C-alpha positions in Angstrom: -18.5 -1.2 6.4 -20.5 1.4 4.5 -23.3 1.2 7.0 -20.8 1.6 9.9 -19.2 4.6 8.2 -22.6 6.2 7.6 -23.9 5.4 11.1 -20.7 6.9 12.6 -21.2 10.1 10.7 -24.9 10.3 11.7 -24.0 9.6 15.3 -21.4 12.4 15.4 -23.9 14.8 13.8 -26.6 13.8 16.3 -24.1 14.2 19.1 -23.4 17.7 18.1 -27.1 18.4 17.6 -27.9 17.1 21.1 -25.5 19.2 23.3 -22.4 17.2 22.3 -22.8 14.7 25.1 -24.2 11.3 25.5 -27.8 10.8 26.4 -29.1 10.3 29.8 -32.2 10.6 31.9 -33.8 13.1 34.2 -35.1 11.1 37.1 -37.9 12.5 39.2 -37.4 11.4 42.7 -40.6 12.4 44.4 -41.8 10.9 47.6 -44.6 8.4 48.0 -44.6 7.4 44.2 -45.8 10.8 43.1 -45.4 11.3 39.3 -45.2 14.2 37.0 -48.4 15.1 35.2 -48.5 14.8 31.5 -48.3 18.6 31.2 -45.3 18.8 33.5 -43.6 16.0 31.6 -44.1 17.7 28.2 -43.0 21.1 29.6 -39.8 19.6 31.0 -39.1 17.8 27.6 -39.6 21.0 25.7 -37.4 23.0 28.1 -34.6 20.5 27.8 -34.8 20.4 24.0 -34.9 24.2 23.8 -32.2 25.0 26.3 -29.8 22.1 26.0 -29.8 20.7 22.5 -27.9 21.9 19.5 -24.5 23.3 18.9 -25.3 26.7 20.3 -26.1 25.2 23.7 -23.2 22.8 23.9 -21.8 22.7 27.4 -24.6 24.8 28.9 -25.2 23.7 32.5 -28.5 22.1 33.4 -30.4 23.5 36.3 -32.6 21.0 38.0 -35.5 21.7 40.3 -36.3 19.8 43.4 -36.6 16.1 42.9 -34.9 15.9 39.5 -31.6 14.2 39.1 -29.5 13.6 35.9 -28.4 10.0 35.3 -26.1 9.4 32.3 -27.2 6.3 30.5 -24.5 5.6 27.9 -20.8 5.5 27.1 -19.0 8.7 26.3 -18.0 9.2 22.7 -14.4 8.5 23.7 -15.4 5.2 25.2 -17.2 4.3 22.0 -14.3 5.6 19.8 -16.5 6.4 16.9 -13.8 8.3 15.0 -11.6 5.2 15.0 -14.5 3.1 14.0 -15.4 5.4 11.1 -11.7 5.4 9.9 -11.7 1.6 10.1 -14.9 1.4 8.1 -13.5 3.8 5.5 -10.3 1.7 5.2 -12.5 -1.4 4.6 -14.5 0.3 1.9 -11.4 1.6 0.2 -9.7 -1.8 0.3 -12.8 -3.4 -1.2 -12.5 -1.1 -4.2 -8.7 -1.5 -4.4 -7.8 2.0 -3.1 -4.7 2.2 -0.8 -5.7 3.6 2.6 -3.0 6.3 2.4 -5.0 8.0 -0.4 -7.9 8.5 2.0 -5.8 10.9 4.2 -6.6 9.1 7.4 -3.9 9.9 10.0 -1.6 6.9 10.8 -2.0 5.1 7.5 1.6 5.0 6.4 1.8 1.5 4.9 3.4 2.9 1.7 6.7 4.8 1.8 4.9 7.9 0.4 1.8 9.1 -1.4 3.4 8.8 -4.8 3.9 5.0 -4.3 0.4 4.6 -3.0 -1.0 6.5 -6.0 1.1 4.4 -8.5 -0.1 1.2 -6.7 -3.7 2.4 -7.1 -3.3 3.1 -10.8 -1.3 -0.1 -11.5 -3.4 -2.4 -9.3 -6.9 -1.1 -9.7 -7.4 1.5 -12.5 -5.3 0.0 -15.2 -6.8 -3.6 -14.9 -10.3 -2.1 -14.9 -9.5 0.1 -18.0 -8.0 -3.0 -19.8 -11.0 -5.1 -18.9 -13.4 -2.4 -20.1 -11.4 -2.0 -23.3 -11.5 -5.8 -23.9 -15.2 -5.9 -23.4 -15.8 -3.0 -25.8 -13.5 -4.7 -28.4 -15.6 -7.9 -28.1 -18.8 -6.0 -28.4 -17.8 -3.9 -31.4 -15.8 -6.7 -33.0 -19.0 -8.4 -34.2 -20.1 -5.1 -35.9 -16.8 -3.8 -37.2 -14.1 -6.2 -38.5 -10.6 -5.7 -37.1 -11.7 -3.1 -34.5 -9.5 -3.0 -31.3 -9.9 -0.7 -28.3 -7.0 -0.3 -25.9 -6.4 1.9 -22.9 -3.7 4.6 -23.6 -1.6 4.4 -20.5 1.3 6.6 -21.8 -0.3 9.8 -20.6 -0.7 8.8 -16.9 1.5 10.9 -14.7 1.2 8.4 -11.8 3.0 5.8 -14.0 5.7 8.1 -15.4 8.4 6.8 -13.0 7.7 3.2 -14.1 7.9 4.2 -17.8 11.2 6.1 -17.2 12.7 3.0 -15.4 11.6 0.8 -18.3 13.2 3.1 -20.9 16.4 3.2 -18.8 16.6 -0.6 -18.6 16.0 -0.9 -22.4 18.5 1.7 -23.2 21.1 0.0 -21.0 20.5 -3.4 -22.7 23.0 -3.0 -25.5 22.4 -6.5 -26.8 18.9 -5.6 -28.0 18.1 -4.1 -31.4 16.1 -0.9 -31.7 13.1 -2.8 -32.9 13.3 -5.2 -29.9 13.4 -2.2 -27.6 10.4 -0.6 -29.2 8.4 -3.9 -29.0 9.3 -4.4 -25.3 8.3 -0.8 -24.6 5.0 -1.3 -26.4 5.7 1.4 -28.9 4.3 1.1 -32.4 4.1 -2.0 -34.7 
């Protein structure tokens, strides 16, 4: 997916650099098998590159002398749908890293009700587990050197998870059968 995404970007850039149209061929249709000389061929190549390539020359008409004919040799960019392919590759890359596609800003990716839900899902499903795994690994590494050391991720300050914390506190406050100490323990506050 990364290669497809990069190739799509390179293709689009090259397309703009080369007159923003697909490649083709100038066909010399001389009589009796006559061919262009090497000098004529190189002069024609240089003229096409100078006059018809690059963003400044996009859409400039080509003037062909006797015996030359332009033959398109590839699909149009719309036929190849590179933008859709690039978006699909970006989605695959994001999903491989646990990033919801809506966070990429690609039009049409409305699988979550809104950006806030997608952001919370990213933090809860990707960032928090990675932070906890890293903290556990650091605790294991330092535990042999310092007795009783414990490293934990502090998730209380994450704005993306604030609605979840507010909902937890509302549920705990409404649970009148719990003691204050039980509420604190269930909320993960202090020991």
